PyMOL Python script that loads the backbone (N, CA, C, O; Angstrom):
from pymol import cmd

cmd.read_pdbstr("""\
ATOM      1  N   MET A   1     114.614  91.568 -41.115  1.00  0.00           N
ATOM      2  CA  MET A   1     114.850  91.684 -42.548  1.00  0.00           C
ATOM      3  C   MET A   1     115.016  93.160 -42.910  1.00  0.00           C
ATOM      4  O   MET A   1     114.275  94.026 -42.445  1.00  0.00           O
ATOM      5  N   ILE A   2     116.003  93.411 -43.747  1.00  0.00           N
ATOM      6  CA  ILE A   2     116.193  94.752 -44.281  1.00  0.00           C
ATOM      7  C   ILE A   2     116.157  94.622 -45.800  1.00  0.00           C
ATOM      8  O   ILE A   2     116.943  93.873 -46.380  1.00  0.00           O
ATOM      9  N   THR A   3     115.262  95.337 -46.433  1.00  0.00           N
ATOM     10  CA  THR A   3     115.149  95.220 -47.884  1.00  0.00           C
ATOM     11  C   THR A   3     116.354  95.863 -48.574  1.00  0.00           C
ATOM     12  O   THR A   3     117.025  96.726 -48.009  1.00  0.00           O
ATOM     13  N   GLU A   4     116.605  95.432 -49.780  1.00  0.00           N
ATOM     14  CA  GLU A   4     117.694  96.005 -50.569  1.00  0.00           C
ATOM     15  C   GLU A   4     117.453  97.493 -50.805  1.00  0.00           C
ATOM     16  O   GLU A   4     118.394  98.287 -50.800  1.00  0.00           O
ATOM     17  N   THR A   5     116.209  97.864 -51.009  1.00  0.00           N
ATOM     18  CA  THR A   5     115.871  99.280 -51.196  1.00  0.00           C
ATOM     19  C   THR A   5     116.268 100.089 -49.963  1.00  0.00           C
ATOM     20  O   THR A   5     116.867 101.157 -50.085  1.00  0.00           O
ATOM     21  N   THR A   6     115.937  99.583 -48.782  1.00  0.00           N
ATOM     22  CA  THR A   6     116.287 100.274 -47.548  1.00  0.00           C
ATOM     23  C   THR A   6     117.799 100.332 -47.366  1.00  0.00           C
ATOM     24  O   THR A   6     118.336 101.365 -46.966  1.00  0.00           O
ATOM     25  N   LEU A   7     118.486  99.237 -47.654  1.00  0.00           N
ATOM     26  CA  LEU A   7     119.952  99.234 -47.541  1.00  0.00           C
ATOM     27  C   LEU A   7     120.578 100.259 -48.478  1.00  0.00           C
ATOM     28  O   LEU A   7     121.532 100.942 -48.107  1.00  0.00           O
ATOM     29  N   ASN A   8     120.043 100.367 -49.685  1.00  0.00           N
ATOM     30  CA  ASN A   8     120.555 101.364 -50.624  1.00  0.00           C
ATOM     31  C   ASN A   8     120.270 102.783 -50.144  1.00  0.00           C
ATOM     32  O   ASN A   8     121.098 103.675 -50.328  1.00  0.00           O
ATOM     33  N   GLU A   9     119.093 103.003 -49.523  1.00  0.00           N
ATOM     34  CA  GLU A   9     118.779 104.315 -48.946  1.00  0.00           C
ATOM     35  C   GLU A   9     119.740 104.657 -47.817  1.00  0.00           C
ATOM     36  O   GLU A   9     120.225 105.786 -47.730  1.00  0.00           O
ATOM     37  N   ILE A  10     120.012 103.697 -46.961  1.00  0.00           N
ATOM     38  CA  ILE A  10     120.944 103.893 -45.848  1.00  0.00           C
ATOM     39  C   ILE A  10     122.320 104.251 -46.390  1.00  0.00           C
ATOM     40  O   ILE A  10     122.954 105.193 -45.915  1.00  0.00           O
ATOM     41  N   ALA A  11     122.778 103.502 -47.381  1.00  0.00           N
ATOM     42  CA  ALA A  11     124.095 103.760 -47.957  1.00  0.00           C
ATOM     43  C   ALA A  11     124.156 105.121 -48.636  1.00  0.00           C
ATOM     44  O   ALA A  11     125.144 105.842 -48.498  1.00  0.00           O
ATOM     45  N   GLU A  12     123.118 105.472 -49.359  1.00  0.00           N
ATOM     46  CA  GLU A  12     123.084 106.773 -50.032  1.00  0.00           C
ATOM     47  C   GLU A  12     123.138 107.909 -49.004  1.00  0.00           C
ATOM     48  O   GLU A  12     123.862 108.888 -49.186  1.00  0.00           O
ATOM     49  N   PHE A  13     122.369 107.768 -47.931  1.00  0.00           N
ATOM     50  CA  PHE A  13     122.384 108.779 -46.871  1.00  0.00           C
ATOM     51  C   PHE A  13     123.779 108.864 -46.252  1.00  0.00           C
ATOM     52  O   PHE A  13     124.295 109.957 -46.022  1.00  0.00           O
ATOM     53  N   ALA A  14     124.383 107.711 -45.984  1.00  0.00           N
ATOM     54  CA  ALA A  14     125.709 107.686 -45.359  1.00  0.00           C
ATOM     55  C   ALA A  14     126.794 108.267 -46.263  1.00  0.00           C
ATOM     56  O   ALA A  14     127.727 108.904 -45.773  1.00  0.00           O
ATOM     57  N   THR A  15     126.686 108.059 -47.559  1.00  0.00           N
ATOM     58  CA  THR A  15     127.705 108.598 -48.461  1.00  0.00           C
ATOM     59  C   THR A  15     127.611 110.117 -48.586  1.00  0.00           C
ATOM     60  O   THR A  15     128.566 110.768 -49.009  1.00  0.00           O
ATOM     61  N   SER A  16     126.464 110.677 -48.219  1.00  0.00           N
ATOM     62  CA  SER A  16     126.292 112.129 -48.313  1.00  0.00           C
ATOM     63  C   SER A  16     126.699 112.845 -47.025  1.00  0.00           C
ATOM     64  O   SER A  16     126.609 114.070 -46.937  1.00  0.00           O
ATOM     65  N   GLN A  17     127.147 112.079 -46.027  1.00  0.00           N
ATOM     66  CA  GLN A  17     127.491 112.626 -44.713  1.00  0.00           C
ATOM     67  C   GLN A  17     128.933 112.258 -44.349  1.00  0.00           C
ATOM     68  O   GLN A  17     129.584 111.459 -45.024  1.00  0.00           O
ATOM     69  N   VAL A  18     129.398 112.857 -43.279  1.00  0.00           N
ATOM     70  CA  VAL A  18     130.670 112.451 -42.679  1.00  0.00           C
ATOM     71  C   VAL A  18     130.361 111.319 -41.709  1.00  0.00           C
ATOM     72  O   VAL A  18     129.424 111.415 -40.916  1.00  0.00           O
ATOM     73  N   LEU A  19     131.149 110.245 -41.769  1.00  0.00           N
ATOM     74  CA  LEU A  19     130.941 109.149 -40.827  1.00  0.00           C
ATOM     75  C   LEU A  19     131.328 109.624 -39.430  1.00  0.00           C
ATOM     76  O   LEU A  19     132.483 109.955 -39.163  1.00  0.00           O
ATOM     77  N   CYS A  20     130.332 109.649 -38.549  1.00  0.00           N
ATOM     78  CA  CYS A  20     130.549 110.089 -37.178  1.00  0.00           C
ATOM     79  C   CYS A  20     129.343 109.670 -36.343  1.00  0.00           C
ATOM     80  O   CYS A  20     128.381 109.105 -36.864  1.00  0.00           O
ATOM     81  N   GLU A  21     129.404 109.952 -35.053  1.00  0.00           N
ATOM     82  CA  GLU A  21     128.297 109.589 -34.162  1.00  0.00           C
ATOM     83  C   GLU A  21     126.997 110.281 -34.554  1.00  0.00           C
ATOM     84  O   GLU A  21     125.917 109.722 -34.365  1.00  0.00           O
ATOM     85  N   THR A  22     127.091 111.492 -35.097  1.00  0.00           N
ATOM     86  CA  THR A  22     125.883 112.212 -35.528  1.00  0.00           C
ATOM     87  C   THR A  22     125.177 111.458 -36.646  1.00  0.00           C
ATOM     88  O   THR A  22     123.952 111.341 -36.636  1.00  0.00           O
ATOM     89  N   LEU A  23     125.925 110.955 -37.594  1.00  0.00           N
ATOM     90  CA  LEU A  23     125.343 110.167 -38.681  1.00  0.00           C
ATOM     91  C   LEU A  23     124.649 108.930 -38.125  1.00  0.00           C
ATOM     92  O   LEU A  23     123.524 108.617 -38.517  1.00  0.00           O
ATOM     93  N   ILE A  24     125.309 108.233 -37.223  1.00  0.00           N
ATOM     94  CA  ILE A  24     124.720 107.026 -36.639  1.00  0.00           C
ATOM     95  C   ILE A  24     123.439 107.380 -35.885  1.00  0.00           C
ATOM     96  O   ILE A  24     122.441 106.667 -35.992  1.00  0.00           O
ATOM     97  N   ALA A  25     123.459 108.468 -35.129  1.00  0.00           N
ATOM     98  CA  ALA A  25     122.259 108.912 -34.407  1.00  0.00           C
ATOM     99  C   ALA A  25     121.133 109.250 -35.381  1.00  0.00           C
ATOM    100  O   ALA A  25     119.976 108.909 -35.136  1.00  0.00           O
ATOM    101  N   ASP A  26     121.467 109.915 -36.475  1.00  0.00           N
ATOM    102  CA  ASP A  26     120.460 110.248 -37.487  1.00  0.00           C
ATOM    103  C   ASP A  26     119.868 108.987 -38.116  1.00  0.00           C
ATOM    104  O   ASP A  26     118.661 108.914 -38.347  1.00  0.00           O
ATOM    105  N   LEU A  27     120.713 107.997 -38.392  1.00  0.00           N
ATOM    106  CA  LEU A  27     120.226 106.737 -38.960  1.00  0.00           C
ATOM    107  C   LEU A  27     119.310 106.014 -37.981  1.00  0.00           C
ATOM    108  O   LEU A  27     118.306 105.425 -38.382  1.00  0.00           O
ATOM    109  N   ARG A  28     119.656 106.059 -36.696  1.00  0.00           N
ATOM    110  CA  ARG A  28     118.814 105.406 -35.686  1.00  0.00           C
ATOM    111  C   ARG A  28     117.446 106.056 -35.593  1.00  0.00           C
ATOM    112  O   ARG A  28     116.446 105.384 -35.343  1.00  0.00           O
ATOM    113  N   ILE A  29     117.405 107.365 -35.795  1.00  0.00           N
ATOM    114  CA  ILE A  29     116.118 108.070 -35.783  1.00  0.00           C
ATOM    115  C   ILE A  29     115.319 107.751 -37.042  1.00  0.00           C
ATOM    116  O   ILE A  29     114.115 107.498 -36.987  1.00  0.00           O
ATOM    117  N   LYS A  30     116.016 107.768 -38.177  1.00  0.00           N
ATOM    118  CA  LYS A  30     115.369 107.551 -39.473  1.00  0.00           C
ATOM    119  C   LYS A  30     114.903 106.103 -39.657  1.00  0.00           C
ATOM    120  O   LYS A  30     113.889 105.850 -40.307  1.00  0.00           O
ATOM    121  N   TYR A  31     115.647 105.161 -39.083  1.00  0.00           N
ATOM    122  CA  TYR A  31     115.347 103.722 -39.203  1.00  0.00           C
ATOM    123  C   TYR A  31     115.365 103.089 -37.807  1.00  0.00           C
ATOM    124  O   TYR A  31     116.301 102.363 -37.474  1.00  0.00           O
ATOM    125  N   PRO A  32     114.349 103.355 -36.997  1.00  0.00           N
ATOM    126  CA  PRO A  32     114.371 102.911 -35.597  1.00  0.00           C
ATOM    127  C   PRO A  32     114.295 101.392 -35.396  1.00  0.00           C
ATOM    128  O   PRO A  32     114.577 100.906 -34.301  1.00  0.00           O
ATOM    129  N   ASP A  33     113.927 100.655 -36.409  1.00  0.00           N
ATOM    130  CA  ASP A  33     113.814  99.202 -36.270  1.00  0.00           C
ATOM    131  C   ASP A  33     115.146  98.468 -36.429  1.00  0.00           C
ATOM    132  O   ASP A  33     115.216  97.257 -36.221  1.00  0.00           O
ATOM    133  N   TYR A  34     116.194  99.192 -36.793  1.00  0.00           N
ATOM    134  CA  TYR A  34     117.489  98.563 -37.050  1.00  0.00           C
ATOM    135  C   TYR A  34     118.558  99.117 -36.119  1.00  0.00           C
ATOM    136  O   TYR A  34     118.464 100.242 -35.628  1.00  0.00           O
ATOM    137  N   HIS A  35     119.567  98.302 -35.893  1.00  0.00           N
ATOM    138  CA  HIS A  35     120.714  98.702 -35.083  1.00  0.00           C
ATOM    139  C   HIS A  35     121.818  99.190 -36.021  1.00  0.00           C
ATOM    140  O   HIS A  35     122.026  98.624 -37.094  1.00  0.00           O
ATOM    141  N   PHE A  36     122.517 100.237 -35.610  1.00  0.00           N
ATOM    142  CA  PHE A  36     123.597 100.795 -36.419  1.00  0.00           C
ATOM    143  C   PHE A  36     124.872 100.887 -35.597  1.00  0.00           C
ATOM    144  O   PHE A  36     124.854 101.266 -34.426  1.00  0.00           O
ATOM    145  N   THR A  37     125.978 100.532 -36.239  1.00  0.00           N
ATOM    146  CA  THR A  37     127.290 100.605 -35.614  1.00  0.00           C
ATOM    147  C   THR A  37     128.258 101.248 -36.591  1.00  0.00           C
ATOM    148  O   THR A  37     128.188 101.023 -37.800  1.00  0.00           O
ATOM    149  N   TRP A  38     129.157 102.049 -36.049  1.00  0.00           N
ATOM    150  CA  TRP A  38     130.222 102.661 -36.840  1.00  0.00           C
ATOM    151  C   TRP A  38     131.545 102.183 -36.258  1.00  0.00           C
ATOM    152  O   TRP A  38     131.756 102.243 -35.047  1.00  0.00           O
ATOM    153  N   CYS A  39     132.420 101.715 -37.111  1.00  0.00           N
ATOM    154  CA  CYS A  39     133.749 101.291 -36.686  1.00  0.00           C
ATOM    155  C   CYS A  39     134.706 101.533 -37.850  1.00  0.00           C
ATOM    156  O   CYS A  39     134.327 102.106 -38.871  1.00  0.00           O
ATOM    157  N   PHE A  40     135.921 101.099 -37.687  1.00  0.00           N
ATOM    158  CA  PHE A  40     136.895 101.188 -38.767  1.00  0.00           C
ATOM    159  C   PHE A  40     137.010  99.822 -39.440  1.00  0.00           C
ATOM    160  O   PHE A  40     136.833  98.789 -38.793  1.00  0.00           O
ATOM    161  N   GLU A  41     137.300  99.819 -40.712  1.00  0.00           N
ATOM    162  CA  GLU A  41     137.420  98.575 -41.470  1.00  0.00           C
ATOM    163  C   GLU A  41     138.430  97.633 -40.807  1.00  0.00           C
ATOM    164  O   GLU A  41     138.255  96.415 -40.834  1.00  0.00           O
ATOM    165  N   ASP A  42     139.481  98.196 -40.216  1.00  0.00           N
ATOM    166  CA  ASP A  42     140.492  97.377 -39.538  1.00  0.00           C
ATOM    167  C   ASP A  42     139.907  96.604 -38.350  1.00  0.00           C
ATOM    168  O   ASP A  42     140.499  95.619 -37.910  1.00  0.00           O
ATOM    169  N   ASP A  43     138.756  97.035 -37.827  1.00  0.00           N
ATOM    170  CA  ASP A  43     138.119  96.358 -36.701  1.00  0.00           C
ATOM    171  C   ASP A  43     137.331  95.119 -37.127  1.00  0.00           C
ATOM    172  O   ASP A  43     136.928  94.317 -36.284  1.00  0.00           O
ATOM    173  N   ILE A  44     137.116  94.967 -38.412  1.00  0.00           N
ATOM    174  CA  ILE A  44     136.339  93.846 -38.950  1.00  0.00           C
ATOM    175  C   ILE A  44     137.295  92.690 -39.239  1.00  0.00           C
ATOM    176  O   ILE A  44     138.387  92.894 -39.769  1.00  0.00           O
ATOM    177  N   GLY A  45     136.876  91.485 -38.887  1.00  0.00           N
ATOM    178  CA  GLY A  45     137.701  90.308 -39.145  1.00  0.00           C
ATOM    179  C   GLY A  45     137.943  90.081 -40.630  1.00  0.00           C
ATOM    180  O   GLY A  45     137.126  90.461 -41.468  1.00  0.00           O
ATOM    181  N   ALA A  46     139.050  89.471 -40.941  1.00  0.00           N
ATOM    182  CA  ALA A  46     139.462  89.271 -42.333  1.00  0.00           C
ATOM    183  C   ALA A  46     138.521  88.367 -43.115  1.00  0.00           C
ATOM    184  O   ALA A  46     138.474  88.447 -44.343  1.00  0.00           O
ATOM    185  N   THR A  47     137.776  87.516 -42.437  1.00  0.00           N
ATOM    186  CA  THR A  47     136.899  86.587 -43.156  1.00  0.00           C
ATOM    187  C   THR A  47     135.539  87.195 -43.499  1.00  0.00           C
ATOM    188  O   THR A  47     134.809  86.649 -44.326  1.00  0.00           O
ATOM    189  N   ALA A  48     135.199  88.309 -42.876  1.00  0.00           N
ATOM    190  CA  ALA A  48     133.902  88.945 -43.146  1.00  0.00           C
ATOM    191  C   ALA A  48     133.914  89.620 -44.510  1.00  0.00           C
ATOM    192  O   ALA A  48     134.904  90.234 -44.908  1.00  0.00           O
ATOM    193  N   LYS A  49     132.820  89.498 -45.204  1.00  0.00           N
ATOM    194  CA  LYS A  49     132.670  90.114 -46.523  1.00  0.00           C
ATOM    195  C   LYS A  49     131.594  91.189 -46.438  1.00  0.00           C
ATOM    196  O   LYS A  49     130.503  90.923 -45.932  1.00  0.00           O
ATOM    197  N   PRO A  50     131.874  92.396 -46.920  1.00  0.00           N
ATOM    198  CA  PRO A  50     130.852  93.446 -46.869  1.00  0.00           C
ATOM    199  C   PRO A  50     129.686  93.142 -47.810  1.00  0.00           C
ATOM    200  O   PRO A  50     129.847  92.484 -48.837  1.00  0.00           O
ATOM    201  N   TRP A  51     128.519  93.637 -47.432  1.00  0.00           N
ATOM    202  CA  TRP A  51     127.365  93.541 -48.319  1.00  0.00           C
ATOM    203  C   TRP A  51     127.632  94.390 -49.552  1.00  0.00           C
ATOM    204  O   TRP A  51     127.296  94.004 -50.671  1.00  0.00           O
ATOM    205  N   LYS A  52     128.244  95.556 -49.333  1.00  0.00           N
ATOM    206  CA  LYS A  52     128.592  96.442 -50.441  1.00  0.00           C
ATOM    207  C   LYS A  52     129.749  97.345 -50.016  1.00  0.00           C
ATOM    208  O   LYS A  52     129.844  97.745 -48.856  1.00  0.00           O
ATOM    209  N   GLU A  53     130.617  97.657 -50.960  1.00  0.00           N
ATOM    210  CA  GLU A  53     131.766  98.519 -50.703  1.00  0.00           C
ATOM    211  C   GLU A  53     131.545  99.894 -51.332  1.00  0.00           C
ATOM    212  O   GLU A  53     131.033 100.018 -52.444  1.00  0.00           O
ATOM    213  N   TYR A  54     131.945 100.910 -50.591  1.00  0.00           N
ATOM    214  CA  TYR A  54     131.873 102.300 -51.053  1.00  0.00           C
ATOM    215  C   TYR A  54     133.246 102.923 -50.879  1.00  0.00           C
ATOM    216  O   TYR A  54     134.128 102.314 -50.275  1.00  0.00           O
ATOM    217  N   ASP A  55     133.439 104.129 -51.398  1.00  0.00           N
ATOM    218  CA  ASP A  55     134.746 104.767 -51.307  1.00  0.00           C
ATOM    219  C   ASP A  55     135.206 104.993 -49.867  1.00  0.00           C
ATOM    220  O   ASP A  55     136.364 104.733 -49.540  1.00  0.00           O
ATOM    221  N   SER A  56     134.308 105.475 -49.007  1.00  0.00           N
ATOM    222  CA  SER A  56     134.713 105.850 -47.658  1.00  0.00           C
ATOM    223  C   SER A  56     134.328 104.832 -46.573  1.00  0.00           C
ATOM    224  O   SER A  56     134.764 104.954 -45.428  1.00  0.00           O
ATOM    225  N   PHE A  57     133.521 103.838 -46.927  1.00  0.00           N
ATOM    226  CA  PHE A  57     133.132 102.816 -45.948  1.00  0.00           C
ATOM    227  C   PHE A  57     132.671 101.555 -46.654  1.00  0.00           C
ATOM    228  O   PHE A  57     132.349 101.558 -47.842  1.00  0.00           O
ATOM    229  N   ASN A  58     132.651 100.475 -45.883  1.00  0.00           N
ATOM    230  CA  ASN A  58     132.057  99.221 -46.332  1.00  0.00           C
ATOM    231  C   ASN A  58     130.832  98.969 -45.469  1.00  0.00           C
ATOM    232  O   ASN A  58     130.853  99.214 -44.263  1.00  0.00           O
ATOM    233  N   LEU A  59     129.772  98.482 -46.084  1.00  0.00           N
ATOM    234  CA  LEU A  59     128.520  98.241 -45.379  1.00  0.00           C
ATOM    235  C   LEU A  59     128.383  96.746 -45.117  1.00  0.00           C
ATOM    236  O   LEU A  59     128.358  95.934 -46.042  1.00  0.00           O
ATOM    237  N   TYR A  60     128.296  96.403 -43.835  1.00  0.00           N
ATOM    238  CA  TYR A  60     128.112  95.021 -43.403  1.00  0.00           C
ATOM    239  C   TYR A  60     126.728  94.879 -42.796  1.00  0.00           C
ATOM    240  O   TYR A  60     126.164  95.846 -42.283  1.00  0.00           O
ATOM    241  N   LEU A  61     126.187  93.681 -42.854  1.00  0.00           N
ATOM    242  CA  LEU A  61     124.902  93.383 -42.226  1.00  0.00           C
ATOM    243  C   LEU A  61     125.146  92.587 -40.957  1.00  0.00           C
ATOM    244  O   LEU A  61     126.110  91.827 -40.856  1.00  0.00           O
ATOM    245  N   VAL A  62     124.257  92.774 -39.990  1.00  0.00           N
ATOM    246  CA  VAL A  62     124.343  92.053 -38.727  1.00  0.00           C
ATOM    247  C   VAL A  62     123.115  91.165 -38.587  1.00  0.00           C
ATOM    248  O   VAL A  62     121.983  91.611 -38.773  1.00  0.00           O
ATOM    249  N   ASN A  63     123.355  89.920 -38.260  1.00  0.00           N
ATOM    250  CA  ASN A  63     122.293  88.950 -37.999  1.00  0.00           C
ATOM    251  C   ASN A  63     122.331  88.626 -36.511  1.00  0.00           C
ATOM    252  O   ASN A  63     123.336  88.126 -36.006  1.00  0.00           O
ATOM    253  N   SER A  64     121.240  88.912 -35.811  1.00  0.00           N
ATOM    254  CA  SER A  64     121.149  88.636 -34.372  1.00  0.00           C
ATOM    255  C   SER A  64     120.079  87.597 -34.062  1.00  0.00           C
ATOM    256  O   SER A  64     119.585  87.533 -32.937  1.00  0.00           O
ATOM    257  N   SER A  65     119.725  86.801 -35.031  1.00  0.00           N
ATOM    258  CA  SER A  65     118.602  85.871 -34.865  1.00  0.00           C
ATOM    259  C   SER A  65     118.894  84.725 -33.899  1.00  0.00           C
ATOM    260  O   SER A  65     117.957  84.147 -33.348  1.00  0.00           O
ATOM    261  N   ASP A  66     120.143  84.382 -33.680  1.00  0.00           N
ATOM    262  CA  ASP A  66     120.486  83.259 -32.790  1.00  0.00           C
ATOM    263  C   ASP A  66     121.000  83.735 -31.437  1.00  0.00           C
ATOM    264  O   ASP A  66     121.801  83.046 -30.805  1.00  0.00           O
ATOM    265  N   HIS A  67     120.552  84.898 -30.985  1.00  0.00           N
ATOM    266  CA  HIS A  67     120.942  85.483 -29.696  1.00  0.00           C
ATOM    267  C   HIS A  67     122.408  85.871 -29.639  1.00  0.00           C
ATOM    268  O   HIS A  67     122.894  86.289 -28.588  1.00  0.00           O
ATOM    269  N   CYS A  68     123.101  85.744 -30.719  1.00  0.00           N
ATOM    270  CA  CYS A  68     124.504  86.140 -30.790  1.00  0.00           C
ATOM    271  C   CYS A  68     124.686  86.881 -32.112  1.00  0.00           C
ATOM    272  O   CYS A  68     124.476  86.306 -33.180  1.00  0.00           O
ATOM    273  N   SER A  69     125.068  88.128 -32.046  1.00  0.00           N
ATOM    274  CA  SER A  69     125.208  88.918 -33.272  1.00  0.00           C
ATOM    275  C   SER A  69     126.426  88.471 -34.059  1.00  0.00           C
ATOM    276  O   SER A  69     127.490  88.195 -33.505  1.00  0.00           O
ATOM    277  N   LYS A  70     126.235  88.410 -35.376  1.00  0.00           N
ATOM    278  CA  LYS A  70     127.349  88.055 -36.262  1.00  0.00           C
ATOM    279  C   LYS A  70     127.181  88.786 -37.574  1.00  0.00           C
ATOM    280  O   LYS A  70     126.065  89.122 -37.971  1.00  0.00           O
ATOM    281  N   LEU A  71     128.284  89.029 -38.240  1.00  0.00           N
ATOM    282  CA  LEU A  71     128.239  89.664 -39.555  1.00  0.00           C
ATOM    283  C   LEU A  71     127.723  88.675 -40.567  1.00  0.00           C
ATOM    284  O   LEU A  71     128.000  87.478 -40.486  1.00  0.00           O
ATOM    285  N   SER A  72     126.966  89.185 -41.525  1.00  0.00           N
ATOM    286  CA  SER A  72     126.300  88.336 -42.499  1.00  0.00           C
ATOM    287  C   SER A  72     126.098  89.119 -43.791  1.00  0.00           C
ATOM    288  O   SER A  72     126.202  90.345 -43.801  1.00  0.00           O
ATOM    289  N   ASN A  73     125.816  88.430 -44.849  1.00  0.00           N
ATOM    290  CA  ASN A  73     125.408  89.055 -46.113  1.00  0.00           C
ATOM    291  C   ASN A  73     123.948  88.776 -46.409  1.00  0.00           C
ATOM    292  O   ASN A  73     123.463  89.072 -47.501  1.00  0.00           O
ATOM    293  N   ASP A  74     123.253  88.213 -45.450  1.00  0.00           N
ATOM    294  CA  ASP A  74     121.875  87.781 -45.613  1.00  0.00           C
ATOM    295  C   ASP A  74     120.917  88.872 -45.147  1.00  0.00           C
ATOM    296  O   ASP A  74     120.632  88.986 -43.955  1.00  0.00           O
ATOM    297  N   ALA A  75     120.425  89.669 -46.082  1.00  0.00           N
ATOM    298  CA  ALA A  75     119.508  90.764 -45.751  1.00  0.00           C
ATOM    299  C   ALA A  75     118.184  90.234 -45.199  1.00  0.00           C
ATOM    300  O   ALA A  75     117.500  90.939 -44.457  1.00  0.00           O
ATOM    301  N   GLU A  76     117.817  89.009 -45.552  1.00  0.00           N
ATOM    302  CA  GLU A  76     116.573  88.410 -45.065  1.00  0.00           C
ATOM    303  C   GLU A  76     116.567  88.282 -43.545  1.00  0.00           C
ATOM    304  O   GLU A  76     115.516  88.396 -42.914  1.00  0.00           O
ATOM    305  N   ASN A  77     117.735  88.047 -42.960  1.00  0.00           N
ATOM    306  CA  ASN A  77     117.836  87.861 -41.514  1.00  0.00           C
ATOM    307  C   ASN A  77     118.598  88.987 -40.824  1.00  0.00           C
ATOM    308  O   ASN A  77     118.961  88.860 -39.655  1.00  0.00           O
ATOM    309  N   ALA A  78     118.840  90.066 -41.521  1.00  0.00           N
ATOM    310  CA  ALA A  78     119.604  91.172 -40.949  1.00  0.00           C
ATOM    311  C   ALA A  78     118.747  91.993 -40.003  1.00  0.00           C
ATOM    312  O   ALA A  78     117.571  92.249 -40.261  1.00  0.00           O
ATOM    313  N   SER A  79     119.359  92.395 -38.912  1.00  0.00           N
ATOM    314  CA  SER A  79     118.683  93.261 -37.943  1.00  0.00           C
ATOM    315  C   SER A  79     119.457  94.563 -37.734  1.00  0.00           C
ATOM    316  O   SER A  79     119.012  95.460 -37.018  1.00  0.00           O
ATOM    317  N   GLY A  80     120.604  94.644 -38.366  1.00  0.00           N
ATOM    318  CA  GLY A  80     121.410  95.842 -38.194  1.00  0.00           C
ATOM    319  C   GLY A  80     122.436  96.012 -39.281  1.00  0.00           C
ATOM    320  O   GLY A  80     122.624  95.157 -40.146  1.00  0.00           O
ATOM    321  N   VAL A  81     123.101  97.163 -39.204  1.00  0.00           N
ATOM    322  CA  VAL A  81     124.066  97.558 -40.216  1.00  0.00           C
ATOM    323  C   VAL A  81     125.335  98.070 -39.527  1.00  0.00           C
ATOM    324  O   VAL A  81     125.271  98.804 -38.541  1.00  0.00           O
ATOM    325  N   VAL A  82     126.470  97.672 -40.060  1.00  0.00           N
ATOM    326  CA  VAL A  82     127.750  98.220 -39.618  1.00  0.00           C
ATOM    327  C   VAL A  82     128.324  99.032 -40.758  1.00  0.00           C
ATOM    328  O   VAL A  82     128.459  98.538 -41.877  1.00  0.00           O
ATOM    329  N   LEU A  83     128.661 100.279 -40.473  1.00  0.00           N
ATOM    330  CA  LEU A  83     129.377 101.122 -41.428  1.00  0.00           C
ATOM    331  C   LEU A  83     130.831 101.124 -40.992  1.00  0.00           C
ATOM    332  O   LEU A  83     131.189 101.744 -39.990  1.00  0.00           O
ATOM    333  N   ALA A  84     131.663 100.429 -41.745  1.00  0.00           N
ATOM    334  CA  ALA A  84     133.078 100.292 -41.407  1.00  0.00           C
ATOM    335  C   ALA A  84     133.872 101.293 -42.253  1.00  0.00           C
ATOM    336  O   ALA A  84     134.008 101.136 -43.466  1.00  0.00           O
ATOM    337  N   GLU A  85     134.381 102.307 -41.591  1.00  0.00           N
ATOM    338  CA  GLU A  85     135.083 103.393 -42.280  1.00  0.00           C
ATOM    339  C   GLU A  85     136.399 102.901 -42.875  1.00  0.00           C
ATOM    340  O   GLU A  85     137.192 102.232 -42.213  1.00  0.00           O
ATOM    341  N   VAL A  86     136.604 103.247 -44.127  1.00  0.00           N
ATOM    342  CA  VAL A  86     137.822 102.902 -44.843  1.00  0.00           C
ATOM    343  C   VAL A  86     138.734 104.122 -44.852  1.00  0.00           C
ATOM    344  O   VAL A  86     138.355 105.187 -45.339  1.00  0.00           O
ATOM    345  N   ILE A  87     139.915 103.963 -44.322  1.00  0.00           N
ATOM    346  CA  ILE A  87     140.912 105.038 -44.315  1.00  0.00           C
ATOM    347  C   ILE A  87     141.875 104.773 -45.469  1.00  0.00           C
ATOM    348  O   ILE A  87     142.530 103.732 -45.523  1.00  0.00           O
ATOM    349  N   ALA A  88     141.946 105.720 -46.380  1.00  0.00           N
ATOM    350  CA  ALA A  88     142.805 105.564 -47.553  1.00  0.00           C
ATOM    351  C   ALA A  88     144.269 105.543 -47.146  1.00  0.00           C
ATOM    352  O   ALA A  88     144.715 106.329 -46.310  1.00  0.00           O
ATOM    353  N   ASP A  89     145.011 104.616 -47.764  1.00  0.00           N
ATOM    354  CA  ASP A  89     146.461 104.577 -47.550  1.00  0.00           C
ATOM    355  C   ASP A  89     147.099 105.773 -48.222  1.00  0.00           C
ATOM    356  O   ASP A  89     146.660 106.194 -49.292  1.00  0.00           O
ATOM    357  N   ASP A  90     148.126 106.322 -47.610  1.00  0.00           N
ATOM    358  CA  ASP A  90     148.824 107.472 -48.187  1.00  0.00           C
ATOM    359  C   ASP A  90     150.035 107.017 -48.979  1.00  0.00           C
ATOM    360  O   ASP A  90     151.126 107.562 -48.820  1.00  0.00           O
ATOM    361  N   ASP A  91     149.847 106.017 -49.834  1.00  0.00           N
ATOM    362  CA  ASP A  91     150.966 105.499 -50.646  1.00  0.00           C
ATOM    363  C   ASP A  91     151.279 106.434 -51.778  1.00  0.00           C
ATOM    364  O   ASP A  91     152.187 106.169 -52.566  1.00  0.00           O
TER     365      ASP A  91
END
""", "prot")
cmd.dss("prot")
cmd.show_as("cartoon", "prot")
cmd.util.cbc("prot")
cmd.orient("prot")
């Protein structure tokens, strides 16, 4: 379980940094009980819905309770977070 307060803290910390391996490493140190992944929004399947959207990334939750990790919006069963970087279109 990840509380909404903790998820908001994670997001606030992430929005104040550049999305990179250093940020993920810092999050792993700051929140050792959770798993963190960084990818690009294009790597996420079209049916997945983010827990929350931000300007530079979307925050997804990971549920690993059934021995198979899957994206979820259920913070009660979340064990990790995916920060999916959003690349702005140059239209």
